[in-house]
C-alpha positions, 0 to 999 in steps of 0.5 A, a space after each residue: 507475551 503479544 497474542 496475535 490473534 486478538 483485534 479490537 474492534 471500537 466504535 468512533 462516531 467522527 473525527 472530533 480529536 478528543 473522540 478519536 484519541 479516547 478510540 484510538 487508545 481504548 482499542 490499544 489498551 485492550 491490547 496490552 497498551 502503547 507499551 506492548 509495542 514500544 520501549 523508551 528510547 525507540 524510534 517508531 515509524 507511523 506509516 499512513 496512507 497518503 496516495 497524493 495530497 488531498 484534503 483529510 475529507 476525500 478520504 482517501 489519505 488516513 485522517 491526521 486524528 489518527 495519526 495524531 492520536 496514535 502518535 501522543 501514544 507512542 510519545 507517551 511509552 517513551 518512544 520517538 514517533 516519525 511521520 514515514 510514506 512514500 505517496 504516487 509520485 515522483 519521491 522528493 522532499 518537495 511533493 512530501 512538504 505538499 502532500 503533509 500539508 494537503 493531507 493535514 499531516 503537518 498537524 498531525 505531528 504538531 498535536 501528536 509530538 510526532 517528526 515528518 520524514 524529508 529523508 529520501 534515500 532508499 535502500 534495496 535489502 535480500 528478502 530470502 523468505 519472499 515467494 515473488 519478491 526476493 528483494 525489496 525498495 524500501 524508503 530508508 527511515 523503514 531500516 532505521 526504524 525500531 519498529 512499524 506502527 502501521 496506521 491505514 484506511 479502510 478503503 476499496 482498491 482495483 487489484 486487490 479488492 479492499 486495500 487495508 492494513 497489508 496493502 498499506 505498507 507499500 506506501 514503503 517502496 519509494 515514489 515512481 519504483 511501484 510503476 516497477 513492482 506494478 508492471 513485474 507483478 501485473 496478474 492480481 493473484 501475483 501482486 497480491 504475493 508481492 505485498 504479502 512478501 513485503 508485509 513479511 519483512 516489515 513486520 509491523 508491531 501495531 496496526 489500526 485502521 481508520 474506518 471513520 469514514 471509509 471509502 467504496 466505489 472505484 478507490 483507492 482515490 476516485 471512491 466515494 466516501 462512506 460512513 463506517 465509524 469504527 477503528 480497528 487495531 490489531 498486532 497481526 495485520 493479517 488478523 485486522 484485514 480480516 475484521 476489516 472485510 468482515 466489517 464491510 461485508 466482504 469474504 476475507 479471502 475475497 480480498 487478494 492480499 488476505 487470500 495470498 497469505 492463506 494459501 501460504 500458511 500464514 492465516 487461516 482467513 477465517 473470522 471465528 480464528 479471531 479474538 474480537 475485542 470492543 463493541 460488538 462487530 453485528 453493531 458496526 457491520 455496514 451493508 451494500 459496501 460498494 466494490 470497485 472497479 477491475 483495474 490495472 492502476 487506480 482509477 482515480 488519477 482519472 480525471 472525474 470526467 472521464 471516469 464514467 465512459 473510461 469504465 462503464 456506468 456499471 464498473 462499481 458493482 461487482 459479483 458477489 464473489 468479490 471480483 468487479 466487472 470491466 467495462 469502458 473501453 480504457 481498462 482493455 487499453 491501459 493493460 497494453 501500450 499505454 501501461 507500458 509507457 509508464 514504467 521504466 525499460 531496461 537499455 543497454 548503455 554505453 559501457 555495455 561490452 556484449 558479453 550476454 551475461 544480462 541475456 543468459 540470466 533474462 527469464 523470458 528470454 527478452 534480451 539477444 546480443 546483437 552487433 556487440 550490444 544488447 537489445 531487449 525487447 520491451 514486448 516481452 520483457 516483464 520489469 523484473 531488472 534482473 539485467 540491471 542489477 546482475 550487469 557485470 558493467 553495470 552499463 543497464 540503464 532503466 528509462 522511462 518512454 517520453 510519455 511516462 515521463 511527461 504524465 509522472 514527471 520523471 
């Protein structure tokens, strides 16, 4: 029986592969060894954090040595590891290939004996237990795998305060479909609950966080590398996230995913309720870990020359309660017109008969039937896409405005 209250915290000073492999092995052995999580013959999905195609030294992605070490342990346990991720942008084999190469995953697969996934099929699955998301869009390999090993990166995050094990699973939502989830769940607390819904569906068998070099400031891709020197592992993603938050001096309940899970009764959010194994927390804890900017999308997508005036020079220094200041001009603009240009919106296509079924079931009354055809009000639409899902004629098309197509390429 796996004890979900146990979390291992292991010192690892750098990414020298023998040291990383020894640290990952020790972290997993303290939890019962990889055979506690992997059975012979199982296909195991390794889920790193690969936001976009940038080199490992930028601290944006899970380091390839961590992924390679986890893959080796899976192979030793008799499993078949496959590295699966859907970075930001279109979900295509070409972009996956570029991302794998740039982030070091090609090397990690060769070193660890893992397969790289190029299957870009997607699937929609029901999740009746979800609180925000009752249906999930996932990459197809996520439902083919026998188990998921979650390989996250410790970073600040513009919406959730930190991105850790729970937030990392958002990468199983395919490509630009993520934008629809952001649009539907624009408030940070609703987005956090949606992330918890993904966690309760995926149920990763093991969670391991790369905190050897973390990211502080304007994460998840625009911040600065920060040496922490630790690897954290556990069967419970929420318990792992609590330890990670404490490691960088944050109140665990200031992390919105942990707070949302606590409100749902899935965790206490208390470090005192976790059995911490391995090295002492106080010997690894870091001080003055800079917070990020409260922002509706990743500030790292902005050119560096634009981040200062857009975000404000003091944006990264938030108050002690875990929130962050919002300065600069771009957050206000992005929450309005620009944001609406980046997400797909529903339109009634040629097959629309004006039956009114979509209007009847729209939760915000954003649809009217005019001259025998449905008309969607994009200003009121919350991008739940119920009209697209429920239309008996399959007449509702999802289109992105021109600016969004130019920026995102789809």
